[in-house]
Backbone as CSV, one residue per row, in Angstrom:
resi,resn,N_x,N_y,N_z,CA_x,CA_y,CA_z,C_x,C_y,C_z
1,MET,22.307,-13.602,-11.360,22.435,-13.704,-9.917,22.866,-12.397,-9.347
2,LYS,22.279,-11.941,-8.150,22.611,-10.730,-7.640,22.655,-10.920,-6.110
3,LEU,23.815,-10.489,-5.462,23.964,-10.401,-3.926,23.069,-9.361,-3.385
4,ILE,22.336,-9.678,-2.287,21.570,-8.804,-1.573,22.225,-8.442,-0.208
5,ALA,22.501,-9.254,0.572,23.168,-8.972,1.984,23.812,-10.308,2.413
6,CYS,24.568,-10.210,3.489,25.212,-11.217,4.132,25.274,-11.000,5.636
7,HIS,25.315,-12.038,6.374,25.626,-12.063,7.766,26.603,-13.072,8.113
8,ILE,27.605,-12.560,8.737,28.749,-13.518,9.085,28.690,-13.722,10.623
9,ASN,28.454,-14.956,10.948,28.389,-15.387,12.405,29.903,-15.297,12.939
10,ASN,30.754,-16.172,12.360,32.082,-16.055,12.677,32.935,-16.757,11.597
11,PHE,33.806,-16.010,10.969,34.483,-16.558,9.882,35.924,-15.842,9.961
12,GLY,37.085,-16.454,10.268,38.319,-15.887,10.499,38.231,-14.743,11.579
13,LYS,38.668,-13.601,11.267,38.707,-12.551,12.377,37.252,-11.847,12.334
14,LEU,36.467,-12.007,11.306,35.154,-11.314,11.240,34.050,-12.143,12.168
15,SER,33.404,-11.304,12.873,32.289,-11.935,13.865,31.167,-10.899,13.828
16,ASP,29.855,-11.611,13.759,28.646,-10.955,13.858,28.756,-9.525,12.972
17,LEU,28.946,-9.740,11.793,28.995,-8.737,10.765,27.940,-8.753,9.730
18,ASN,27.182,-7.565,9.449,26.156,-7.439,8.600,26.628,-6.622,7.385
19,ILE,26.365,-7.010,6.112,26.663,-6.078,5.017,25.423,-6.212,4.106
20,ASN,25.075,-5.027,3.522,24.032,-4.933,2.593,24.653,-4.521,1.271
21,PHE,24.365,-5.133,0.127,24.943,-4.895,-1.085,23.928,-4.008,-1.952
22,ASN,24.542,-3.038,-2.609,23.705,-2.202,-3.556,23.823,-2.733,-4.977
23,ASP,22.853,-2.259,-5.854,23.102,-2.632,-7.190,24.189,-2.048,-7.848
24,GLY,24.881,-2.693,-8.735,26.067,-2.239,-9.474,27.297,-2.684,-8.761
25,VAL,28.328,-1.928,-8.756,29.684,-2.315,-8.144,29.592,-1.834,-6.655
26,ASN,30.039,-2.675,-5.707,30.109,-2.477,-4.332,31.640,-2.321,-4.057
27,VAL,32.028,-1.287,-3.286,33.375,-1.108,-2.839,33.434,-1.185,-1.363
28,ILE,34.365,-2.130,-0.792,34.538,-2.276,0.587,35.865,-1.440,0.909
29,ASN,35.679,-0.280,1.473,36.978,0.580,1.690,37.155,0.607,3.199
30,GLN,38.103,-0.208,3.526,38.491,-0.390,5.007,40.133,-0.535,5.044
31,PRO,40.602,-0.181,6.208,42.060,-0.256,6.378,42.610,-1.643,6.368
32,ASN,43.855,-1.688,6.238,44.629,-2.944,6.191,44.346,-3.762,7.445
33,GLY,44.080,-4.877,7.270,43.920,-5.851,8.542,42.444,-5.877,8.995
34,TRP,41.518,-5.185,8.221,40.092,-5.194,8.589,39.394,-6.415,8.379
35,GLY,39.743,-7.138,7.173,39.247,-8.442,6.881,38.498,-8.500,5.505
36,LYS,39.079,-7.583,4.636,38.504,-7.463,3.319,38.617,-8.744,2.549
37,SER,39.812,-9.344,2.560,40.102,-10.650,1.928,39.287,-11.789,2.617
38,THR,39.179,-11.670,3.992,38.421,-12.647,4.577,36.862,-12.609,4.263
39,LEU,36.407,-11.358,4.014,35.021,-11.247,3.453,34.897,-11.944,2.084
40,ALA,35.781,-11.726,1.215,35.834,-12.393,-0.081,36.028,-13.851,-0.013
41,ALA,36.751,-14.374,0.839,36.757,-15.789,1.097,35.454,-16.416,1.615
42,PHE,34.746,-15.530,2.476,33.424,-15.986,3.147,32.521,-16.218,1.853
43,LEU,32.397,-15.119,1.045,31.425,-15.208,-0.028,31.761,-16.443,-0.880
44,LYS,33.027,-16.701,-1.112,33.474,-17.860,-2.080,33.070,-19.154,-1.301
45,ALA,33.227,-19.216,0.085,32.944,-20.493,0.695,31.348,-20.657,0.906
46,MET,30.520,-19.606,0.886,29.179,-19.666,0.934,28.695,-20.212,-0.213
47,LEU,29.209,-19.875,-1.400,28.901,-20.303,-2.857,29.236,-21.674,-3.071
48,TYR,30.486,-22.156,-2.741,31.136,-23.341,-3.006,31.343,-24.269,-1.862
49,GLY,31.332,-23.691,-0.752,31.893,-24.587,0.401,33.347,-24.699,0.310
50,PHE,33.973,-25.618,1.144,35.420,-25.843,1.163,35.763,-27.129,0.393
51,ASP,36.714,-27.059,-0.486,37.073,-28.253,-1.192,37.678,-29.312,-0.256
52,THR,37.499,-30.459,-0.665,38.112,-31.597,0.157,39.338,-32.131,-0.468
53,LYS,39.822,-31.645,-1.623,40.938,-32.182,-2.283,42.212,-31.781,-1.488
54,LYS,43.255,-32.545,-1.474,44.420,-32.389,-0.753,45.592,-31.876,-1.565
55,GLU,45.336,-31.166,-2.631,46.290,-30.613,-3.560,46.763,-29.262,-3.024
56,PRO,47.916,-28.774,-3.308,48.379,-27.535,-2.949,47.480,-26.311,-3.359
57,GLY,47.115,-25.465,-2.441,46.240,-24.342,-2.638,44.792,-24.685,-2.768
58,ALA,44.444,-25.832,-2.382,43.043,-26.248,-2.356,42.315,-25.547,-1.260
59,PHE,40.875,-25.642,-1.386,40.046,-24.978,-0.416,40.078,-25.488,0.896
60,GLU,40.470,-26.692,1.086,40.528,-27.367,2.371,41.454,-26.594,3.248
61,ARG,42.509,-26.092,2.813,43.446,-25.328,3.587,42.655,-24.050,4.194
62,GLU,41.816,-23.498,3.345,41.130,-22.321,3.875,40.200,-22.773,4.972
63,ARG,39.622,-23.998,5.003,38.801,-24.352,6.170,39.530,-24.122,7.582
64,LYS,40.856,-24.500,7.544,41.641,-24.378,8.864,42.069,-22.746,9.051
65,LEU,42.260,-22.167,7.751,42.802,-20.758,7.861,41.795,-19.872,8.315
66,TYR,40.591,-19.999,8.025,39.473,-19.159,8.309,38.599,-19.668,9.534
67,LYS,39.162,-20.596,10.257,38.455,-21.014,11.472,38.299,-19.843,12.335
68,PRO,37.233,-19.675,13.029,36.934,-18.391,13.790,38.002,-18.228,14.912
69,TRP,38.545,-17.006,14.914,39.550,-16.737,15.968,38.950,-16.689,17.373
70,GLN,37.646,-16.260,17.346,37.071,-16.112,18.656,36.082,-17.318,18.989
71,GLY,36.186,-18.306,18.191,35.325,-19.391,18.333,33.876,-19.143,18.010
72,GLY,32.939,-19.956,18.257,31.470,-19.682,17.961,31.213,-20.447,16.763
73,THR,29.917,-20.197,16.269,29.378,-20.926,14.903,30.251,-20.525,13.776
74,TYR,30.723,-21.435,13.028,31.638,-21.166,11.793,30.798,-21.166,10.552
75,GLY,30.449,-19.904,10.121,29.591,-19.775,8.990,28.845,-18.614,8.932
76,GLY,27.698,-18.535,8.252,26.852,-17.452,8.263,25.732,-17.431,7.171
77,GLU,25.237,-16.411,6.706,24.095,-16.341,5.922,24.330,-15.450,4.633
78,LEU,23.671,-15.765,3.528,23.874,-14.957,2.273,22.521,-14.843,1.680
79,ASP,22.082,-13.740,1.445,20.866,-13.439,0.742,21.232,-13.086,-0.698
80,PHE,20.535,-13.683,-1.736,20.798,-13.357,-3.038,19.510,-13.600,-3.882
81,GLU,19.563,-13.121,-5.146,18.528,-13.243,-6.089,18.897,-14.008,-7.214
82,ALA,18.054,-15.008,-7.683,18.440,-15.796,-8.931,17.112,-15.994,-9.620
83,ASP,17.166,-15.642,-10.856,15.955,-15.819,-11.671,14.670,-15.216,-11.210
84,GLY,14.940,-14.034,-10.561,13.702,-13.219,-10.117,13.244,-13.735,-8.735
85,VAL,13.846,-14.700,-8.134,13.503,-15.260,-6.754,14.516,-14.943,-5.858
86,GLU,14.123,-14.411,-4.566,15.217,-14.150,-3.563,15.234,-15.307,-2.629
87,TYR,16.554,-15.553,-2.106,16.802,-16.753,-1.338,17.760,-16.335,-0.205
88,ARG,17.596,-17.156,0.941,18.471,-17.050,1.966,19.393,-18.376,2.062
89,LEU,20.739,-18.242,1.916,21.571,-19.446,2.087,22.096,-19.474,3.509
90,VAL,22.100,-20.503,4.137,22.789,-20.684,5.496,23.690,-21.797,5.461
91,ARG,24.885,-21.482,5.876,25.989,-22.580,5.833,26.666,-22.432,7.112
92,THR,27.023,-23.629,7.757,27.834,-23.824,8.814,28.912,-24.877,8.420
93,PHE,30.089,-24.581,8.911,31.316,-25.502,8.612,31.744,-26.148,9.911
94,GLY,32.194,-27.409,9.732,32.753,-28.183,10.774,34.246,-28.439,10.515
95,LEU,34.781,-29.424,11.066,36.202,-29.838,10.872,36.384,-30.398,9.611
96,THR,35.264,-31.183,9.055,35.302,-31.709,7.824,34.017,-31.478,7.056
97,GLU,34.112,-31.839,5.765,32.951,-31.629,4.901,31.613,-32.364,5.374
98,LYS,31.879,-33.412,5.974,30.685,-34.178,6.610,29.952,-33.533,7.618
99,GLN,30.780,-32.681,8.385,30.109,-31.923,9.467,29.598,-30.555,8.971
100,ASP,29.720,-30.291,7.718,29.053,-28.976,7.217,27.551,-29.211,7.073
101,ASP,26.790,-27.977,7.213,25.489,-27.889,7.198,24.972,-26.802,6.114
102,PHE,24.057,-27.277,5.275,23.566,-26.381,4.164,22.067,-26.333,4.225
103,HIS,21.452,-25.006,4.326,20.090,-24.839,4.206,19.881,-23.664,3.254
104,LEU,18.651,-23.816,2.427,18.287,-22.749,1.455,16.784,-22.420,1.772
105,TYR,16.433,-21.111,1.846,15.203,-20.736,2.079,14.647,-19.599,1.053
106,ARG,13.416,-19.559,0.774,12.896,-18.572,-0.148,12.638,-17.361,0.781
107,LEU,13.148,-16.154,0.586,13.046,-15.085,1.420,11.587,-14.620,1.747
108,ALA,10.768,-14.794,0.678,9.436,-14.361,0.688,8.570,-15.098,1.851
109,THR,8.917,-16.344,1.933,8.152,-17.132,3.078,9.061,-17.733,4.032
110,MET,10.223,-17.685,3.902,11.266,-18.327,4.766,10.858,-19.754,4.966
111,VAL,10.539,-20.414,3.809,10.249,-21.807,3.848,11.431,-22.519,3.101
112,GLU,11.924,-23.494,3.686,13.154,-24.190,3.169,12.763,-24.898,1.745
113,CYS,13.683,-24.767,0.835,13.427,-25.237,-0.550,14.623,-26.046,-0.953
114,ASP,14.514,-26.651,-2.073,15.707,-27.437,-2.750,15.877,-27.051,-4.129
115,ASP,15.732,-25.596,-4.424,15.969,-25.189,-5.754,17.360,-25.201,-6.073
116,PHE,18.339,-25.136,-5.147,19.696,-25.379,-5.353,20.370,-26.261,-4.467
117,SER,21.354,-26.999,-4.724,21.984,-27.939,-3.976,23.257,-27.369,-3.245
118,PRO,24.035,-27.987,-2.389,25.221,-27.498,-1.714,26.205,-27.031,-2.876
119,LEU,26.186,-27.450,-4.165,27.020,-27.022,-5.238,26.416,-25.822,-5.857
120,LEU,26.038,-24.861,-5.016,25.308,-23.535,-5.409,26.049,-22.859,-6.500
121,GLY,27.194,-22.598,-6.211,28.139,-21.752,-7.152,28.040,-22.373,-8.536
122,GLU,28.358,-23.646,-8.695,28.393,-24.443,-9.934,27.055,-24.217,-10.685
123,GLU,25.991,-24.380,-9.838,24.550,-24.144,-10.554,24.233,-22.813,-11.031
124,LEU,24.868,-21.835,-10.256,24.594,-20.420,-10.563,25.275,-19.947,-11.757
125,PHE,26.710,-20.245,-11.694,27.609,-19.657,-12.713,28.071,-20.735,-13.866
126,ASP,27.656,-21.967,-13.657,28.096,-22.962,-14.488,29.554,-23.146,-14.570
127,LEU,30.181,-22.890,-13.340,31.579,-22.907,-13.226,31.944,-23.706,-12.049
128,ASP,32.917,-24.639,-12.157,33.313,-25.377,-10.803,34.280,-24.512,-10.001
129,ARG,34.542,-25.033,-8.776,35.406,-24.254,-7.850,36.756,-23.776,-8.594
130,SER,37.371,-24.581,-9.205,38.712,-24.192,-9.785,38.504,-23.118,-10.845
131,SER,37.489,-23.163,-11.690,37.237,-22.190,-12.674,36.802,-20.913,-12.087
132,PHE,35.957,-21.033,-11.123,35.647,-19.676,-10.467,36.765,-19.068,-9.895
133,LYS,37.635,-19.735,-9.253,38.869,-19.093,-8.519,39.730,-18.584,-9.626
134,ARG,39.844,-19.210,-10.790,40.712,-18.626,-11.836,40.125,-17.580,-12.690
135,THR,38.823,-17.202,-12.642,38.191,-16.254,-13.378,37.625,-15.028,-12.579
136,ILE,36.316,-15.387,-12.040,35.642,-14.339,-11.239,36.275,-13.925,-9.910
137,TYR,36.813,-14.873,-9.281,37.280,-14.567,-7.998,38.760,-14.227,-8.022
138,ILE,39.121,-13.156,-7.415,40.602,-12.713,-7.314,40.901,-12.462,-5.811
139,ALA,41.785,-13.466,-5.336,42.178,-13.451,-3.976,43.168,-12.277,-3.643
140,GLN,43.530,-12.162,-2.437,44.593,-11.109,-2.035,46.061,-11.468,-2.693
141,ALA,46.440,-10.407,-3.351,47.829,-10.672,-4.034,47.809,-11.771,-5.066
142,ASP,46.642,-11.956,-5.659,46.511,-13.112,-6.643,45.714,-12.539,-7.924
143,CYS,46.469,-12.117,-8.874,45.839,-11.696,-10.114,46.206,-12.713,-11.182
144,MET,46.401,-13.861,-10.846,46.800,-14.908,-11.817,45.653,-15.380,-12.665
145,PHE,45.836,-15.417,-14.044,44.794,-15.894,-14.808,45.231,-17.247,-15.498
146,SER,44.519,-18.257,-15.237,44.996,-19.580,-16.052,43.681,-20.266,-16.379
147,SER,43.792,-21.248,-17.363,42.758,-21.992,-17.840,42.428,-23.170,-16.932
148,SER,41.193,-23.727,-17.328,40.972,-25.016,-16.725,40.143,-25.834,-17.641
149,ASP,39.779,-27.047,-17.515,39.061,-27.872,-18.481,37.720,-27.114,-18.761
150,SER,37.051,-26.699,-17.588,35.784,-26.044,-17.819,35.727,-24.746,-18.747
151,ILE,36.895,-24.005,-18.407,36.965,-22.734,-19.039,37.327,-23.121,-20.598
152,SER,38.292,-24.018,-20.777,38.512,-24.239,-22.155,37.414,-24.875,-23.050
153,ALA,36.530,-25.714,-22.327,35.343,-26.143,-22.978,34.499,-24.974,-23.410
154,LYS,34.259,-23.911,-22.589,33.420,-22.814,-22.891,33.923,-21.993,-23.977
155,LEU,35.308,-21.693,-23.991,35.902,-20.934,-24.937,35.841,-21.825,-26.203
156,GLY,35.916,-23.102,-26.293,35.821,-23.826,-27.536,34.381,-23.840,-28.047
157,ASN,33.352,-23.899,-27.274,31.984,-23.773,-27.679,31.820,-22.474,-28.330
158,MET,32.301,-21.185,-27.805,32.151,-20.009,-28.327,32.769,-19.860,-29.712
159,ALA,33.952,-20.420,-29.862,34.680,-20.487,-31.199,33.830,-21.255,-32.279
160,GLU,33.208,-22.245,-31.898,32.479,-23.004,-32.909,31.258,-22.454,-33.284
161,ASN,30.627,-21.693,-32.354,29.342,-21.034,-32.661,29.447,-19.820,-33.548
162,THR,29.265,-20.012,-34.804,29.349,-18.756,-35.702,28.363,-17.805,-35.567
163,ASN,27.252,-18.122,-34.901,26.104,-17.220,-34.744,26.201,-16.519,-33.474
164,ASP,27.271,-16.629,-32.739,27.491,-15.842,-31.493,28.328,-14.672,-31.779
165,ILE,29.087,-14.196,-30.769,29.693,-12.838,-30.920,30.817,-12.841,-32.050
166,ASN,31.185,-13.948,-32.569,32.209,-14.025,-33.744,31.503,-13.449,-34.900
167,ASN,30.182,-13.578,-35.007,29.480,-13.027,-36.142,29.220,-11.543,-36.006
168,PHE,30.148,-10.684,-36.187,30.042,-9.300,-35.955,28.985,-8.715,-36.781
169,GLU,28.962,-8.998,-38.086,27.959,-8.379,-38.975,26.583,-8.705,-38.423
170,SER,26.313,-9.926,-38.043,24.981,-10.272,-37.564,24.644,-9.612,-36.368
171,ALA,25.614,-9.420,-35.462,25.313,-8.711,-34.256,25.087,-7.207,-34.486
172,THR,25.861,-6.612,-35.357,25.588,-5.325,-35.754,24.198,-5.062,-36.368
173,ALA,23.887,-5.898,-37.245,22.557,-5.859,-37.948,21.338,-6.021,-36.858
174,ASP,21.671,-6.835,-35.892,20.616,-6.915,-34.876,20.441,-5.777,-33.947
175,ILE,21.620,-5.206,-33.595,21.595,-3.891,-32.833,20.947,-2.773,-33.763
176,LYS,21.288,-2.654,-34.939,20.587,-1.682,-35.761,19.080,-1.866,-35.890
177,ASP,18.709,-3.151,-36.022,17.361,-3.447,-36.138,16.589,-3.139,-34.746
178,MET,17.328,-3.364,-33.712,16.738,-2.998,-32.345,16.508,-1.625,-32.137
179,MET,17.643,-0.758,-32.604,17.421,0.592,-32.406,16.419,1.144,-33.216
180,ASN,16.115,0.518,-34.484,15.087,1.144,-35.401,13.789,0.782,-34.674
181,LYS,13.644,-0.396,-34.161,12.342,-0.768,-33.388,12.098,0.235,-32.138
182,MET,13.175,0.627,-31.623,12.913,1.456,-30.305,13.089,2.934,-30.665
183,SER,13.256,3.364,-31.869,13.487,4.749,-32.199,12.301,5.588,-31.671
184,PRO,12.588,6.711,-31.204,11.436,7.597,-30.768,10.899,8.521,-31.742
185,ASN,11.568,8.435,-32.997,11.064,9.282,-34.053,10.350,8.493,-35.240
186,ARG,10.361,7.191,-35.283,9.619,6.277,-36.082,8.382,6.104,-35.544
187,ILE,7.201,6.034,-36.379,5.905,5.659,-35.886,5.859,4.345,-35.411
188,THR,6.569,3.484,-36.127,6.637,2.027,-35.625,7.568,1.801,-34.451
189,GLY,8.383,2.809,-34.110,9.311,2.563,-33.017,8.697,2.344,-31.617
190,SER,9.285,1.382,-30.823,8.581,1.036,-29.651,8.460,2.150,-28.728
191,ILE,9.420,3.078,-28.675,9.517,4.275,-27.819,8.482,5.250,-28.318
192,LYS,8.354,5.359,-29.525,7.246,6.315,-30.212,5.916,5.848,-29.721
193,LYS,5.784,4.522,-29.839,4.414,3.910,-29.454,4.052,4.138,-28.068
194,ARG,5.126,3.876,-27.176,4.940,4.129,-25.750,4.592,5.624,-25.391
195,VAL,5.300,6.450,-26.076,4.956,8.000,-25.939,3.683,8.361,-26.338
196,ASN,3.239,7.715,-27.554,1.804,7.972,-27.964,0.820,7.357,-26.863
197,THR,1.078,6.184,-26.406,0.228,5.647,-25.400,0.113,6.403,-24.246
198,LEU,1.341,6.874,-23.797,1.481,7.691,-22.575,0.649,8.997,-22.755
199,THR,0.723,9.557,-24.034,0.018,10.827,-24.172,-1.499,10.549,-24.158
200,ALA,-1.995,9.328,-24.734,-3.338,9.050,-24.752,-3.795,8.866,-23.407
201,LEU,-3.123,8.215,-22.579,-3.414,7.978,-21.176,-3.493,9.175,-20.400
202,GLU,-2.589,10.176,-20.655,-2.638,11.517,-19.966,-3.893,12.213,-20.329
203,GLN,-4.357,12.213,-21.560,-5.541,12.878,-22.018,-6.769,12.215,-21.279
204,GLU,-6.833,10.885,-21.310,-7.867,10.189,-20.559,-7.936,10.511,-19.185
205,LEU,-6.633,10.683,-18.531,-6.640,10.949,-17.149,-7.166,12.318,-16.867
206,LYS,-6.883,13.259,-17.846,-7.500,14.664,-17.659,-8.908,14.646,-17.760
207,LYS,-9.535,13.717,-18.704,-11.025,13.723,-18.763,-11.651,13.163,-17.320
208,TYR,-10.869,12.177,-16.889,-11.310,11.661,-15.474,-11.191,12.700,-14.529
209,GLN,-10.135,13.450,-14.475,-10.052,14.547,-13.517,-11.088,15.550,-13.713
210,ALA,-11.489,15.972,-14.888,-12.596,16.864,-15.098,-13.935,16.347,-14.693
211,ALA,-14.114,14.991,-14.997,-15.311,14.310,-14.464,-15.366,14.392,-12.975
212,ASP,-14.243,14.117,-12.292,-14.148,13.996,-10.769,-14.539,15.557,-10.375
213,GLU,-14.031,16.653,-10.922,-14.324,17.938,-10.477,-15.774,18.194,-10.551
214,ALA,-16.340,17.799,-11.836,-17.782,18.108,-12.077,-18.618,17.183,-11.081
215,ALA,-18.183,15.984,-10.723,-18.917,15.313,-9.705,-18.821,15.929,-8.333
216,ALA,-17.596,16.582,-7.998,-17.464,17.223,-6.721,-18.509,18.506,-6.738
217,GLN,-18.462,19.224,-7.887,-19.442,20.269,-7.896,-20.894,19.897,-7.824
218,LEU,-21.239,18.798,-8.438,-22.503,18.337,-8.387,-22.956,17.955,-6.974
219,SER,-21.923,17.314,-6.327,-22.263,16.754,-4.983,-22.373,18.048,-4.058
220,GLU,-21.689,19.166,-4.247,-21.841,20.279,-3.388,-23.192,20.919,-3.654
221,LYS,-23.741,20.859,-4.912,-25.092,21.422,-5.303,-26.157,20.604,-4.681
222,ILE,-25.980,19.238,-4.695,-26.895,18.290,-4.032,-26.976,18.702,-2.526
223,ASP,-25.694,18.767,-1.845,-25.715,19.087,-0.444,-26.557,20.422,-0.223
224,GLU,-26.269,21.436,-1.044,-27.023,22.720,-0.874,-28.386,22.576,-1.028
225,LYS,-28.949,21.833,-2.017,-30.267,21.603,-2.245,-30.952,20.890,-1.151
226,THR,-30.153,19.930,-0.630,-30.561,19.078,0.551,-30.901,19.853,1.868
227,ALA,-29.831,20.937,1.974,-30.084,21.778,3.148,-31.321,22.687,2.955
228,GLN,-31.418,23.229,1.664,-32.722,24.058,1.431,-33.897,23.353,1.653
229,LYS,-33.908,22.137,1.210,-35.182,21.269,1.344,-35.345,21.079,2.864
230,LYS,-34.441,20.774,3.628,-34.555,20.603,5.151,-35.100,21.995,5.660
231,GLU,-34.492,23.029,5.249,-35.001,24.392,5.831,-36.473,24.648,5.378
232,LEU,-36.920,24.267,4.150,-38.095,24.397,3.633,-39.139,23.634,4.480
233,THR,-38.787,22.266,4.751,-39.615,21.511,5.500,-39.809,22.022,6.857
234,GLY,-38.815,22.641,7.421,-38.945,23.316,8.738,-39.979,24.519,8.799
235,ILE,-39.760,25.215,7.698,-40.641,26.315,7.544,-42.166,25.919,7.356
236,ARG,-42.406,24.901,6.459,-43.811,24.317,6.322,-44.332,23.714,7.684
237,ALA,-43.461,23.142,8.525,-43.974,22.569,9.782,-44.325,23.695,10.623
238,GLU,-43.492,24.756,10.657,-43.819,25.984,11.467,-45.144,26.623,11.089
239,TYR,-45.316,26.741,9.668,-46.398,27.456,9.268,-47.643,26.489,9.588
240,GLY,-47.529,25.188,9.528,-48.743,24.318,9.925,-49.116,24.534,11.316
241,ARG,-48.124,24.616,12.245,-48.261,24.911,13.624,-48.961,26.236,13.869
242,ALA,-48.460,27.243,13.092,-49.064,28.596,13.272,-50.523,28.596,12.669
243,HIS,-50.752,27.860,11.608,-52.233,27.882,11.046,-53.013,27.152,12.105
244,LEU,-52.627,26.120,12.733,-53.335,25.432,13.796,-53.685,26.341,15.008
245,ARG,-52.660,27.138,15.387,-52.941,28.034,16.503,-53.976,28.967,16.073
246,THR,-53.821,29.530,14.767,-54.748,30.586,14.392,-56.176,30.083,14.348
247,ALA,-56.321,28.777,13.938,-57.718,28.250,13.819,-58.216,28.048,15.281
248,GLU,-57.205,27.649,16.113,-57.832,27.462,17.514,-58.232,28.798,18.238
249,SER,-57.534,29.822,17.824,-57.774,31.269,18.275,-59.062,31.697,17.787
250,ARG,-59.305,31.605,16.521,-60.582,31.946,15.969,-61.707,31.164,16.501
251,HIS,-61.621,29.906,16.829,-62.774,29.159,17.428,-62.925,29.601,18.869
252,PHE,-61.795,29.943,19.516,-62.012,30.518,20.939,-62.685,31.807,20.843
253,VAL,-62.272,32.770,20.047,-63.000,33.958,19.887,-64.426,33.783,19.519
254,LYS,-64.798,32.925,18.667,-66.147,32.676,18.248,-66.936,32.231,19.419
255,THR,-66.314,31.181,20.101,-67.040,30.602,21.189,-67.311,31.594,22.298
256,THR,-66.261,32.469,22.557,-66.372,33.481,23.628,-67.406,34.427,23.322
257,SER,-67.427,34.858,22.041,-68.353,35.917,21.604,-69.772,35.396,21.675
258,SER,-70.010,34.096,21.418,-71.335,33.528,21.462,-71.756,33.519,23.004
259,PHE,-70.730,33.103,23.950,-71.122,32.957,25.291,-71.381,34.414,25.879
260,VAL,-70.685,35.447,25.425,-71.032,36.752,26.015,-72.391,37.215,25.590
261,LEU,-72.629,37.005,24.068,-73.938,37.388,23.658,-75.152,36.697,24.300
262,LEU,-74.834,35.315,24.702,-75.911,34.768,25.414,-76.071,35.174,26.776
263,GLN,-75.051,35.579,27.509,-75.099,36.166,28.772,-75.854,37.438,28.653
264,ARG,-75.614,38.187,27.730,-76.268,39.480,27.535,-77.812,39.253,27.310
265,ARG,-78.165,38.383,26.506,-79.545,38.165,26.140,-80.230,37.656,27.505
266,LYS,-79.475,36.791,28.268,-79.994,36.270,29.505,-80.356,37.508,30.543
267,ARG,-79.379,38.398,30.571,-79.577,39.562,31.451,-80.660,40.438,30.898
268,ALA,-80.724,40.593,29.601,-81.931,41.294,29.064,-83.200,40.779,29.394
269,PHE,-83.318,39.443,29.193,-84.567,38.743,29.453,-84.890,38.863,30.842
270,THR,-83.986,38.744,31.703,-84.198,38.888,33.077,-84.686,40.134,33.521
271,MET,-84.259,41.215,32.926,-84.549,42.602,33.177,-86.035,42.768,32.728
272,LEU,-86.333,42.214,31.540,-87.795,42.296,31.040,-88.613,41.602,31.943
273,GLN,-88.378,40.453,32.424,-89.133,39.727,33.371,-89.421,40.561,34.618
274,TRP,-88.281,41.130,35.192,-88.521,42.024,36.411,-89.357,43.169,36.113
275,GLN,-89.064,43.767,34.951,-89.996,44.919,34.719,-91.453,44.514,34.528
276,SER,-91.686,43.406,33.850,-93.055,42.841,33.768,-93.717,42.659,35.082
277,LEU,-92.868,41.997,35.943,-93.509,41.712,37.248,-93.759,42.937,38.036
278,GLU,-92.841,43.882,37.965,-93.046,45.024,38.626,-94.230,45.842,38.228
279,THR,-94.407,45.781,36.919,-95.624,46.479,36.247,-96.868,45.850,36.772
280,LYS,-96.936,44.454,36.782,-98.078,43.760,37.360,-98.260,44.125,38.789
281,HIS,-97.220,44.196,39.538,-97.314,44.523,40.874,-97.982,45.947,41.185
282,ARG,-97.469,46.792,40.358,-98.021,48.235,40.502,-99.542,48.266,40.077
283,MET,-99.879,47.472,38.994,-101.197,47.551,38.567,-102.030,46.863,39.784
284,ARG,-101.690,45.865,40.340,-102.474,45.306,41.417,-102.580,46.209,42.459
285,GLN,-101.583,46.839,42.933,-101.574,47.959,43.998,-102.653,49.002,43.604
286,SER,-102.536,49.324,42.439,-103.473,50.504,42.035,-104.955,49.885,41.999
287,PHE,-105.204,48.672,41.631,-106.457,48.242,41.622,-106.993,48.003,43.078
288,TRP,-106.131,47.527,43.938,-106.592,47.424,45.295,-106.898,48.681,46.030
289,LYS,-106.067,49.714,45.574,-106.329,50.979,46.174,-107.702,51.582,45.859
290,ARG,-108.051,51.346,44.517,-109.444,51.955,44.054,-110.602,51.133,44.741
291,GLN,-110.324,49.883,44.798,-111.295,49.088,45.492,-111.515,49.328,46.990
292,SER,-110.447,49.778,47.521,-110.642,50.108,49.047,-111.226,51.504,49.384
293,ARG,-111.288,52.373,48.353,-111.861,53.796,48.631,-113.406,53.655,48.724
294,PRO,-113.939,54.368,49.746,-115.356,54.295,49.909,-116.130,55.088,48.728
295,GLU,-117.289,54.596,48.483,-118.063,55.173,47.476,-118.759,56.599,48.100
296,SER,-118.770,57.525,47.219,-119.418,58.774,47.735,-120.774,58.932,47.267
């Protein structure tokens, strides 16, 4: 079980307080009268609630002792992790246990669940309120350690179990065997195996990186060839248009030359016709002149 964060609505002198817990040991370093003991009592009350027994020193006294000084909602929220699942516990306290309210949500979905009951502390630590107070929890000016039925039962079970911590040689052998299995120098050691696996993966990654670089170079070449192909296509199109213009020019020149030649021939033929007519006319004039002369 691990504490994640808490929010105190109102509990004793503390009001609207948010605290985030880090992994490992958390130290609350505040001046006297800040409410450090009240914070510890809040965490205990969130886990176990208030006891209803009327014996001296019972939790029921704390219900009145930590009643909010400023009024408001009596209680708060506690975020924690248990068995790999994160939860949010919401408790509010009334004048009696019957007026107390308990809700548990899964943080991932904020959907209410029944993974734990209001006896949350007992289910998490396998310790009742009294045993928790006499072992894990140390109140202000209270370093007393004493046993309870629950603690005695656990100590008795440990003493009877020869395969547990009392079997020193077995524990030492297990540790040595585990060290051998994890040795970074042995081929069969788990660390050595992981190092070899990591090395192989690094080599494979280098191959993939080289393949990526080759693919990038090939892509650049493809882009370059594509650009050259596009340029060549443009050149071919321009050449086709130029060839078409050349053919049209040749046809125009040929047609124009034929027309000019034809016109020249027409003019030459016309000139010949005129010359022929003129010759005929002269010959007629000459003939008529000879006919009109008197005979001598």
